ROLO-742541 format. One record per residue: x, y, z of N, C-alpha, C, O in turn. Coordinates in steps of 0.02 Angstrom, whole numbers, always signed. Each point is the difference from the previous one (the first is absolute). Layout:
REM ROLO-742541
+--------+--------+--------+--------+--------+--------+--------+--------+--------+--------+--------+--------+
:     nX :     nY :     nZ :    caX :    caY :    caZ :     cX :     cY :     cZ :     oX :     oY :     oZ :
+--------+--------+--------+--------+--------+--------+--------+--------+--------+--------+--------+--------+
:      X :      Y :      Z :      X :      Y :      Z :      X :      Y :      Z :      X :      Y :      Z :
...
+--------+--------+--------+--------+--------+--------+--------+--------+--------+--------+--------+--------+
***
This chain:
REM ROLO-742541
+--------+--------+--------+--------+--------+--------+--------+--------+--------+--------+--------+--------+
:     nX :     nY :     nZ :    caX :    caY :    caZ :     cX :     cY :     cZ :     oX :     oY :     oZ :
+--------+--------+--------+--------+--------+--------+--------+--------+--------+--------+--------+--------+
:   +479 :  -1096 :  -1700 :    -54 :    +40 :    +29 :    +21 :    +47 :    +42 :    +35 :    -18 :    +47 :
:    -52 :    +86 :    -55 :    +18 :    +58 :    +50 :    -42 :    +21 :    +47 :    -57 :    +10 :    -20 :
:    +67 :     +0 :    +78 :    -52 :     +8 :    +63 :     +4 :    +80 :     +7 :    +37 :    +30 :    -39 :
:    -65 :     -4 :    +76 :     -8 :    +55 :    +27 :    +70 :    +30 :    +16 :    +29 :    +50 :    -21 :
:    -12 :   -100 :    +67 :    +67 :     +6 :    +40 :    +63 :    +24 :    -47 :    +38 :    +49 :     +3 :
:    -46 :   -118 :    -61 :    +56 :     +8 :    -37 :     +1 :    +54 :    -52 :    +54 :    +10 :    -29 :
:   -124 :    +35 :    +10 :    +16 :    +50 :    -46 :    +12 :    +66 :    +42 :     +8 :    +55 :    -26 :
:     -9 :    -70 :   +114 :    +23 :    +62 :    +19 :    +78 :     -3 :     +9 :    +35 :    +51 :     -5 :
:    -10 :   -109 :    +18 :    +75 :     -6 :     -3 :    +29 :    +42 :    -66 :    +47 :    +40 :     +0 :
:    -98 :    -65 :    -71 :    +49 :    +33 :    -48 :    -22 :    +65 :    -18 :    +27 :    +24 :    -50 :
:    -81 :    +20 :    +86 :    -22 :    +66 :    -21 :    +10 :    +11 :    +54 :    -13 :    -41 :    +45 :
:    +47 :   +121 :    -32 :     -8 :    +36 :    +59 :    -77 :    +25 :     +6 :    -46 :    -14 :    -40 :
:    +41 :    +57 :   +100 :    -64 :    +42 :     +9 :    -16 :    +36 :    -57 :    -54 :     -9 :    -27 :
:    +88 :    +41 :     +9 :     -5 :    +71 :    -57 :    -32 :    -42 :    -59 :    -44 :    +30 :    -30 :
:    +62 :   -100 :     +6 :    -29 :    -20 :    -56 :    -49 :    -73 :     -4 :    -22 :    -31 :    -49 :
:    +16 :    +18 :   +120 :    -41 :    -55 :    +24 :    -84 :    +28 :     +7 :    -15 :    +33 :    +50 :
:    -29 :    -47 :    -97 :    -58 :    +22 :     -3 :    -43 :    -40 :    +67 :    -50 :    +29 :    +22 :
:    +65 :    -75 :     -1 :    -13 :    -36 :    +55 :     +3 :    +36 :    +73 :    -47 :    +12 :    +39 :
:   +136 :     +6 :    -32 :    +11 :    +51 :    +42 :    -28 :    +57 :    +11 :    -13 :    +20 :    +57 :
:     +0 :    +15 :   -115 :    -35 :    +48 :    -14 :    -90 :     +7 :    +25 :    -29 :    +48 :    +26 :
:     +6 :   -109 :    -43 :    -65 :     +0 :    +22 :     +5 :    -16 :    +69 :    -45 :    +26 :    +34 :
:    +83 :    -58 :     -5 :     +2 :    -13 :    +77 :    +22 :    +59 :    +28 :    -23 :    +11 :    +56 :
:    +62 :    +31 :    -78 :     +8 :    +78 :    +44 :    -71 :    +45 :     -9 :    -23 :    +31 :    +48 :
:     -2 :    -29 :   -102 :    -64 :    +44 :    -13 :    -52 :    -36 :    +43 :    -35 :    +41 :    +29 :
:    +18 :   -112 :    -14 :    -48 :     -2 :    +23 :    +16 :    +11 :    +85 :    -37 :    +27 :    +41 :
:    +88 :    -50 :    -32 :    +40 :    +14 :    +65 :    -25 :    +86 :    +34 :    -33 :    +13 :    +50 :
:    +61 :    +27 :    -98 :    -13 :    +66 :     +3 :    -83 :    +18 :     -1 :    -18 :    +38 :    +45 :
:    -23 :    -55 :    -82 :    -78 :    -14 :     +5 :    -14 :     +7 :    +71 :    -18 :    +44 :    +39 :
:    +36 :   -111 :    -40 :    -27 :    -35 :    +73 :    +26 :    +45 :    +52 :    -43 :     -7 :    +44 :
:    +86 :    +48 :    -21 :    +33 :    +24 :    +51 :    -49 :    +74 :    -18 :    -17 :    +29 :    +52 :
:     -3 :     -2 :   -106 :    -37 :    +60 :     -4 :    -52 :     +5 :    +20 :    -24 :    +47 :    +32 :
:    -15 :   -121 :    -58 :    -64 :     -9 :    +29 :    -12 :     -5 :    +85 :    -46 :    +28 :    +30 :
:   +102 :    -74 :     +4 :     -3 :     +0 :    +73 :     +0 :    +45 :    +33 :    -29 :     +6 :    +54 :
:    +74 :    +45 :    -91 :    +10 :    +63 :    +32 :    -53 :    +61 :     +1 :    -11 :    +42 :    +44 :
:    -26 :    -51 :   -127 :    -56 :    +30 :    +19 :    -61 :    -25 :    +55 :    -39 :    +39 :    +28 :
:    +39 :   -101 :    -21 :    -68 :    -34 :    +27 :    +13 :    +24 :    +76 :    -46 :    +21 :    +36 :
:   +130 :    -26 :    -11 :     -2 :    -17 :    +66 :     +4 :    +97 :     +9 :    +17 :    +14 :    +57 :
:    -28 :    +39 :    -95 :    +11 :    +70 :    +14 :    -66 :    +31 :    -23 :     -7 :    +61 :     +6 :
:    -47 :   -100 :    -34 :    -55 :    +21 :    -22 :    -74 :    +11 :    +53 :    -29 :    -49 :    +23 :
:    +11 :   +102 :    -14 :    -48 :    -18 :    +48 :    -72 :    -40 :    -21 :    -40 :    -28 :    +37 :
:    +39 :    +37 :   -110 :    -62 :    -60 :    -32 :    +18 :    -54 :    +11 :    -43 :    -41 :    -16 :
:   +108 :    +10 :    +46 :    +21 :    -64 :    +12 :    -37 :    -16 :    +77 :     -5 :    -59 :    +17 :
:    -15 :   +102 :    +19 :    -39 :     -6 :    +66 :    -72 :    -12 :    -13 :    -35 :    +49 :    -16 :
:     +5 :   -112 :    +23 :    -45 :     +1 :     -2 :    -47 :    -15 :    +71 :    +23 :     -5 :    +56 :
:    -89 :     -1 :    -73 :    -52 :    -14 :    +80 :    +32 :    -60 :    +44 :    -10 :     -5 :    +61 :
:    +51 :    -42 :   -100 :    +31 :    -73 :    +25 :    +55 :    +22 :    +51 :    +19 :    -31 :    +50 :
:     +0 :    +79 :    -70 :    +78 :    +31 :    +33 :    -16 :     +5 :    +93 :    +50 :     +0 :    +37 :
:   -105 :     +2 :    -13 :     -8 :    +16 :    +74 :     +0 :    -79 :    +21 :     -9 :     -9 :    +61 :
:    +17 :    -49 :   -100 :    +10 :    -81 :    +14 :    +60 :    -19 :    +16 :    +15 :    -56 :    +19 :
:    +38 :   +123 :    -29 :    +71 :    -17 :    -21 :    +32 :    +37 :    +85 :     -3 :    +57 :    +23 :
:    +30 :   -117 :     +2 :    +23 :    +26 :    +63 :    +51 :    +65 :     -7 :    +45 :     +0 :    -41 :
:    -55 :    +50 :    +81 :    +59 :    +45 :    -15 :    -12 :    +74 :    -43 :    +27 :    +52 :    +21 :
:    -60 :    -53 :    -69 :    -32 :    +22 :    -55 :     -4 :    +54 :    +18 :    -33 :     -5 :    +51 :
:    +51 :    +81 :    -63 :     +5 :    +54 :    +24 :    -66 :    +39 :    -61 :    +19 :    +26 :    -52 :
:    -93 :    -28 :    +70 :    -45 :    +40 :    -61 :    +14 :    +45 :     -3 :     +8 :    +17 :    -59 :
:     +5 :    +35 :   +106 :     -6 :    +64 :     +2 :    +75 :    +26 :    -36 :    +13 :    +60 :     -4 :
:    +24 :   -103 :    -16 :    +62 :    +14 :    -19 :    +17 :     +3 :    -86 :    +18 :    -55 :    -23 :
:    -20 :   +103 :    -19 :     +4 :     -6 :    -51 :    +56 :    +31 :    -23 :    +21 :    +57 :    +11 :
:     +9 :   -120 :    -58 :    +58 :    +14 :    -37 :    +33 :    +74 :    -15 :    -50 :    +33 :    -13 :
:    +98 :     +4 :    +10 :    +10 :    +59 :    -26 :    +37 :    -17 :    -74 :    +10 :    +44 :    -42 :
:     +7 :   -108 :    +35 :    +37 :     -1 :    -59 :    +68 :     +9 :     -1 :    +37 :    -15 :    -47 :
:    -18 :    +47 :   +111 :    +80 :     -3 :     +5 :    +32 :    -48 :    +27 :    -29 :    -54 :     +6 :
:    +94 :    +62 :    +17 :    +36 :    -84 :     +1 :    +21 :    +42 :    +91 :    +51 :    -22 :    +27 :
:    -86 :    +68 :     +4 :    +16 :    +36 :    +73 :    -45 :    -53 :    +38 :    -57 :    -14 :    -18 :
:    +91 :    -19 :    +78 :    -31 :    -40 :    +50 :    -12 :    +34 :    +63 :    -18 :    +59 :     +1 :
:    +29 :    -96 :    +56 :    +16 :    +17 :    +64 :    +71 :     -2 :    +16 :    +19 :    -43 :    -39 :
:    +13 :    +55 :    +60 :    +64 :    +28 :    +36 :    +16 :    -75 :    +33 :    +45 :    -35 :    -24 :
:    -79 :    +17 :    +71 :     -8 :    -51 :    +30 :    -40 :    -41 :    +22 :    -55 :    +27 :     -4 :
:    +48 :    -88 :    +29 :    -68 :    -43 :    +13 :    +32 :    -43 :    +62 :    +61 :     -8 :     +4 :
:   -101 :    -17 :    +37 :    +47 :    -46 :    +47 :    -42 :    -67 :    -28 :    -52 :     -2 :    -33 :
:    +99 :    -56 :    +60 :    -24 :    -94 :    -13 :    -68 :     -7 :    +23 :    -41 :    -40 :    -24 :
:    +28 :    +90 :    +83 :    -81 :     +4 :    +27 :    -31 :    +12 :    -44 :    -44 :    -41 :    -11 :
:    +50 :   +106 :    -39 :    -57 :    +19 :    -43 :     +6 :    -60 :    -55 :    -50 :    -27 :    -22 :
:   +109 :     +9 :     +4 :    -19 :    -56 :    -58 :    -25 :    -48 :    +24 :    -45 :    -25 :    -32 :
:    +64 :     -3 :    +93 :    -64 :    -59 :    +30 :    -73 :    +16 :    -15 :    -43 :    -28 :    -34 :
:    +43 :    +80 :    +69 :    -83 :    +32 :     +8 :    -29 :     -3 :    -89 :    -50 :    -33 :    -15 :
:    +88 :    +69 :    -33 :     -8 :     +5 :    -57 :    -25 :    -82 :    -35 :    -56 :    -20 :    -17 :
:   +105 :     -6 :    +16 :     +3 :    -83 :    -27 :    -52 :    -47 :    +37 :    -15 :    -56 :    -22 :
:    -13 :    +84 :    +84 :    -37 :    -37 :    +35 :    +54 :    -74 :    +26 :    -21 :    -57 :     -6 :
:    +77 :    +71 :    +27 :    +60 :    -63 :     -4 :     -2 :     -5 :    +72 :    -21 :    +37 :    +44 :
:    +60 :   -113 :    -46 :     -3 :    -29 :   +100 :    +85 :     +0 :    -11 :    +32 :    -21 :    -49 :
:    -11 :    +47 :   +103 :    +63 :     -1 :    +22 :    +29 :    -58 :    +21 :    -16 :    -21 :    +55 :
:    +60 :    -11 :    -92 :    +31 :    -72 :    +14 :    +49 :    +20 :    +67 :    -13 :    -18 :    +58 :
:    +61 :    +52 :    -74 :    +48 :    +30 :    +57 :    +24 :    +85 :    -10 :    -11 :    +33 :    -50 :
:    +36 :    -17 :    +95 :    +15 :    +81 :     +2 :    -48 :    +44 :    +18 :     +2 :    +57 :    -22 :
:    -53 :    -80 :    +64 :    -42 :    +43 :    +30 :    +21 :    +61 :    +40 :    -26 :    +55 :     +9 :
:    +75 :    -78 :    +11 :    +33 :    +46 :    +39 :    +42 :    +82 :    -54 :    +23 :    +54 :    +19 :
:    -30 :    -82 :    -78 :    +30 :    +54 :    -43 :    -39 :    +33 :    -40 :    +24 :    +44 :    -36 :
:    -97 :    -58 :    +35 :    -49 :    +31 :    -43 :     -1 :    +77 :     +5 :    -45 :    +32 :    -28 :
:    +86 :     -5 :    +59 :     -3 :    +82 :     -2 :    +78 :    +20 :    -46 :     +7 :    +60 :    -12 :
:    +29 :    -90 :     -4 :    +50 :    +13 :    -40 :    -47 :    +11 :    -88 :    -46 :    -27 :    -31 :
:    +87 :    +78 :    +22 :    -21 :    +49 :    -57 :    +35 :    -47 :    -74 :    +51 :    -35 :     -4 :
:    -97 :    +51 :    -45 :    +14 :    -39 :    -61 :    -10 :    +67 :    -50 :    -45 :    +39 :    +12 :
:    +94 :    -26 :    -73 :    -10 :    +33 :    -51 :    -13 :    -24 :    -53 :    -17 :    +43 :    -41 :
:    +18 :   -103 :    +21 :    -11 :    -19 :    -65 :    -20 :    -82 :     -2 :    +15 :    -33 :    +49 :
:    -40 :     +7 :    -93 :     -5 :    -71 :     -8 :     -3 :    -31 :    -53 :    -44 :    +22 :    -38 :
:    +73 :    -67 :    +19 :    +24 :    -68 :    -48 :    -50 :    -61 :     -2 :     +4 :    -37 :    +49 :
:    -48 :    +22 :    -94 :    -37 :    -50 :    -15 :    +44 :    -63 :    -43 :    +12 :    +19 :    -58 :
:     +3 :    -56 :    +65 :    +38 :    -64 :    -34 :    +10 :    -54 :    +22 :     -2 :     -5 :    +61 :
:    +16 :    -55 :   -103 :     +1 :    -54 :    +20 :    +55 :    -16 :    -22 :    +26 :    -46 :    +30 :
:     +8 :    +70 :    -81 :    +81 :    -15 :    -27 :    +39 :    +60 :    +57 :     -2 :    +61 :     +6 :
:    +33 :   -114 :    +28 :    +63 :    +47 :    +50 :    +36 :    +29 :    -26 :    +16 :    +53 :    +26 :
:    +12 :    -72 :    -86 :    +42 :    +46 :    -50 :    -27 :    +66 :    -15 :    +35 :    +49 :    -13 :
:   -100 :    -48 :    +14 :    -30 :    +81 :    -37 :    +15 :    +22 :    +91 :    +33 :    +52 :     -1 :
:    -43 :    -67 :    +53 :     +5 :    +25 :    +62 :    +65 :    +22 :     +0 :     +2 :    +58 :    +21 :
:    +51 :    -80 :    -36 :    +63 :     +8 :     +2 :    +29 :    +66 :    -40 :    +44 :    +40 :    +17 :
:    -85 :    -42 :    -77 :     -6 :    +62 :    -54 :    -37 :    +54 :    +45 :     +8 :    +58 :    -22 :
:    -35 :    -61 :    +63 :    -55 :    +58 :    +24 :    +59 :    +36 :    +35 :    +29 :    +44 :    -32 :
:    -14 :    -55 :    +76 :    +66 :    +22 :    +47 :    -45 :    +63 :    +52 :    +11 :    +60 :     -9 :
:    -50 :    -77 :    +50 :    -25 :    +56 :    +51 :    +10 :    -29 :    +60 :     +2 :    -60 :    +12 :
:     +6 :   +112 :    +31 :     +0 :    -22 :    +63 :    -77 :    +24 :    +47 :    -36 :    +41 :    -29 :
:    +17 :    -62 :    +86 :    -58 :    +29 :    +13 :    -64 :    -26 :    -41 :    -42 :    +42 :    -16 :
:    +34 :   -107 :     -3 :    -50 :     -8 :    -70 :    -33 :    -63 :    +45 :    +18 :    -25 :    +54 :
:    -79 :     +9 :   -104 :    -34 :    -51 :    +27 :     +4 :    -33 :    -61 :     -2 :    +32 :    -53 :
:     +7 :   -102 :    +54 :     +4 :    -61 :    -59 :    -47 :    -28 :    +10 :     -4 :    -36 :    +50 :
:    -55 :    +44 :   -101 :    -54 :    -52 :    -13 :    +32 :    -50 :    -58 :    +29 :    +11 :    -53 :
:    -53 :    -78 :    +93 :    +24 :    -61 :    -57 :    -70 :    -42 :    +17 :    -48 :    +16 :    +36 :
:    +59 :    -81 :    -77 :    -31 :    -50 :     +1 :    +50 :    -48 :    +21 :    -23 :    -41 :    +39 :
:    +97 :    +32 :    -55 :    +42 :    -37 :    +12 :    +24 :    -33 :    +71 :    +25 :    +43 :    +36 :
:    -27 :    -91 :    -14 :     -3 :     -1 :    +56 :    +73 :    -62 :    +32 :     -1 :    -61 :     +3 :
:    +47 :   +103 :    +12 :    +55 :    -39 :     +3 :    +61 :    +33 :    +47 :     -9 :    +61 :     +2 :
:    +60 :    -79 :    +30 :    +36 :    +32 :    +41 :    +57 :    +53 :    -46 :    +39 :    +38 :    +30 :
:    -42 :    -43 :    -96 :    +40 :    +38 :    -52 :    -43 :    +66 :    +15 :    +34 :    +50 :     -9 :
:    -79 :    -41 :    +23 :    -73 :    +61 :     -9 :    +39 :    +36 :    +52 :    +36 :    +45 :    -22 :
:    -33 :    -59 :   +109 :    +15 :    +13 :    +22 :    +89 :    +33 :     -9 :     +7 :    +61 :     +1 :
:    +41 :    -97 :     -8 :    +55 :    +17 :    -14 :    +11 :    +61 :    -44 :    +27 :    +53 :    +17 :
:    -57 :    -70 :    -82 :     -5 :    +64 :    -41 :    -25 :    +66 :    +41 :    +31 :    +53 :     +5 :
:   -104 :    -69 :    +27 :    -16 :    +68 :    +25 :    +48 :    +44 :    +62 :     -4 :    +61 :    +10 :
:    +48 :   -109 :    +26 :    +34 :    +11 :    +51 :    +68 :    +35 :    -60 :    +17 :    +58 :     +6 :
:    +12 :   -100 :    -57 :    +59 :    +37 :    -50 :    -26 :    +81 :    -25 :    +40 :    +41 :    -22 :
:   -100 :    -31 :    +29 :    -20 :    +63 :    -55 :    -32 :    +40 :    +84 :    -49 :    +32 :    -17 :
:    +56 :    -26 :    +67 :    -14 :    +16 :    +52 :    -65 :    +33 :     +8 :    -11 :    +57 :    +21 :
:    -49 :   -120 :    -49 :    -60 :     -1 :     +6 :    -24 :    -20 :    +56 :    +25 :    -49 :    +27 :
:    -99 :    +97 :    +12 :     +4 :    -15 :    +54 :    -59 :    -58 :    +28 :    -10 :    -26 :    +55 :
:    -27 :    +22 :   -134 :    -72 :    -28 :     +9 :    -12 :    -51 :    -69 :    +19 :     +6 :    -58 :
:    -56 :    -56 :    +89 :     -4 :    -55 :    -62 :    -76 :    -24 :     -3 :    -13 :    -45 :    +40 :
:    -34 :    +65 :    -77 :    -56 :     -5 :    -23 :     -9 :    -62 :    -33 :    +16 :     +4 :    -59 :
:    -44 :    -82 :    +82 :    -11 :    -44 :    -43 :    -69 :     +7 :    -19 :    -48 :     +2 :    +38 :
:    +46 :     +2 :   -102 :    -79 :     +1 :    -25 :    -45 :    -66 :    -16 :    +23 :    -49 :    +29 :
:    -61 :    +40 :    -53 :    -50 :    -38 :     -5 :    -21 :    -61 :    +50 :    -20 :    -57 :    -10 :
:    +38 :   +106 :    +84 :     -1 :    -38 :    +55 :    +65 :    -54 :    +16 :     +5 :    -34 :    +51 :
:    +40 :    +33 :   -103 :    +58 :    -44 :    +14 :    +18 :     +5 :    +84 :    -11 :    +50 :    +33 :
:    +41 :   -111 :     -7 :    +16 :     -9 :    +48 :    +80 :    -25 :    +27 :     +8 :    -61 :     +8 :
:    +34 :    +94 :     +2 :    +67 :     +7 :     +3 :    +10 :    -63 :    +58 :    -36 :    -15 :    +48 :
:    +83 :     -9 :    -67 :    +44 :    -74 :    +59 :    +24 :    +39 :    +53 :    +17 :    +58 :     +8 :
:    -21 :   -103 :    +24 :    +26 :    +17 :    +97 :    +88 :     +3 :    -37 :    +34 :    +36 :    +36 :
:     -3 :    -57 :    -81 :    +67 :    +15 :    -12 :    +11 :    +93 :    -36 :    +47 :    +37 :    +15 :
:    -94 :    -22 :    -54 :    -27 :    +47 :    -11 :     -6 :    +63 :    +46 :    +30 :    +54 :     -7 :
:    -77 :    -72 :    +58 :     -3 :    +55 :    +57 :    +57 :     +3 :    +40 :    +30 :    +51 :    +17 :
:    -16 :   -117 :     -2 :    +75 :    +14 :    +61 :    +46 :    +41 :    -53 :     +9 :    +56 :    +24 :
:    +15 :    -61 :    -73 :    +29 :    +40 :    -41 :     +9 :    +75 :     -4 :    +51 :    +34 :     +4 :
:   -125 :    -13 :    -14 :    -31 :    +76 :     +9 :     +7 :    +30 :    +81 :    +25 :    +55 :    +14 :
:    -54 :   -106 :    +38 :    +31 :    +21 :    +51 :    +68 :    +15 :    +16 :    +12 :    +38 :    +46 :
:    +27 :    -60 :    -74 :    +74 :    +10 :    +13 :    +14 :    +64 :    -27 :    +27 :    +46 :    +30 :
:    -45 :    -44 :    -85 :    +18 :    +49 :    -47 :    -38 :    +59 :     -2 :    +13 :    +42 :    -43 :
:    -70 :    -29 :    +95 :    -35 :    +52 :    +37 :    -49 :    +14 :    -73 :     -4 :    +60 :    -13 :
:    -30 :   -101 :    -34 :    -45 :     +8 :    -43 :    -74 :    -31 :     +9 :    -17 :    -58 :    +10 :
:    -14 :   +103 :    -16 :    -79 :     -7 :     +6 :    -14 :    -39 :    -40 :    +30 :     +9 :    -54 :
:    -79 :    -70 :    +57 :    -32 :    -45 :    -33 :    -90 :    +14 :     -3 :    -37 :    -20 :    +45 :
:    +17 :    +52 :    -94 :    -77 :    -23 :     -5 :    -20 :    -23 :    -57 :    +29 :     +3 :    -55 :
:    -92 :    -32 :    +73 :    -39 :    -36 :    -62 :    -69 :    +26 :    -27 :    -44 :    +12 :    +41 :
:    +35 :     -5 :    -88 :    -55 :    +27 :    -19 :    -39 :    -42 :    -64 :    +26 :    -11 :    -54 :
:    -93 :     -8 :    +74 :    -43 :    -38 :    -42 :     -4 :    +37 :    -82 :    -16 :    -29 :    -52 :
:    +31 :    +87 :    +58 :     +0 :    +41 :    -72 :    +53 :    -30 :    -49 :    +45 :    -37 :    +18 :
:    -54 :    +52 :    -70 :    +34 :     -9 :    -79 :    +58 :    +50 :     +9 :     -5 :    +56 :    +27 :
:    +68 :    -87 :    -56 :    +38 :    +67 :     -2 :    -29 :    +65 :    -46 :     +9 :    +58 :    +18 :
:    -35 :    -70 :    -61 :    -14 :    +53 :    -69 :    -61 :    +45 :    +62 :     -3 :    +61 :     -4 :
:    -25 :    -86 :    +39 :    -45 :    +40 :    +40 :    +35 :    +28 :    +58 :    -14 :    +59 :    +14 :
:    +60 :    -89 :    +24 :    +33 :    +20 :    +47 :    +48 :    +69 :    -12 :    +14 :    +43 :    +41 :
:     +5 :    -48 :   -111 :    +46 :    +52 :     -7 :    -46 :    +43 :    -29 :    +19 :    +56 :    +17 :
:    -66 :    -50 :    -49 :    -44 :    +55 :     -1 :    -21 :    +48 :    +64 :    +10 :    +61 :     +4 :
:    -49 :   -111 :    +56 :     +1 :    +38 :    +45 :    +52 :    +26 :    +30 :    -11 :    +43 :    +42 :
:    +61 :    -57 :    -53 :    +55 :    +39 :    +52 :     +7 :    +60 :    -44 :     -9 :    +58 :    +18 :
:    +26 :    -77 :    -78 :    -22 :    +74 :    -66 :    -27 :    +36 :     +7 :    +23 :    +57 :     -3 :
:    -92 :    -70 :    +18 :    -52 :    +44 :     +0 :     +3 :    +40 :    +62 :    -12 :    +60 :     +0 :
:    +33 :   -101 :    +65 :    +12 :    +40 :    +64 :    +69 :    +33 :    +16 :    +19 :    +24 :    +53 :
:    +22 :    -30 :   -129 :    +44 :    +62 :    +18 :    +76 :    -18 :     -6 :    +47 :    +38 :     -8 :
:    -49 :   -115 :    +16 :    +66 :    -37 :     +7 :    +22 :     -3 :    -80 :    -42 :    -14 :    -43 :
:   +109 :    +28 :    +27 :    +14 :     +4 :    -71 :    +44 :    -56 :     -3 :    +14 :    -30 :    +51 :
:    +13 :     +9 :   -115 :    +66 :    -42 :     -2 :    +44 :    +34 :    -11 :     -8 :    +61 :     -4 :
:    +87 :    -98 :     -5 :    +62 :    +62 :     +3 :     -6 :    +21 :    -64 :     -3 :    +61 :     -8 :
:     +1 :    -97 :    -41 :    +12 :    +21 :    -67 :    -35 :    +73 :     -8 :    +22 :    +48 :    -32 :
:    -57 :    -49 :    +55 :    -41 :    +98 :     +0 :    +23 :    +55 :    +25 :    -33 :    +52 :     -6 :
+--------+--------+--------+--------+--------+--------+--------+--------+--------+--------+--------+--------+
***
């Protein structure tokens, strides 16, 4: 009996209908997500309930964001609580990355960035430090442990937490002009 995994081992992506279907679904999902995040019709009457949502801002459909934003701007937009590093809120940030997979963060390779994650372990701080990121925002109200706080203080990284989910937090930062490094 063959499983999907064994079929993938015998067929390459070019001839594997399952791999082709998955790739098409991924492309469609990304297209829909980009449309929704950039479409003025996505913003309804309930958006005023989202902290930091700039109702007067209408996306122009291009990928140009602000040149810079400060960590304090990020804190305000996400209604985030500063866990450590309150003395560095005036630090500029140029882009953001949202991921729970540190391998994706390593591939991101940008300095002066904000990392949004739901992963709470010391490896997050080590990865952010290695990539010269200046701020980590924990989504869904996740609480970093004392070992993480101490490590972040040693490395000069601001830690914050927000009750928002990652999708919402990333969308708010994007809507207010902060872009990802791949754009």
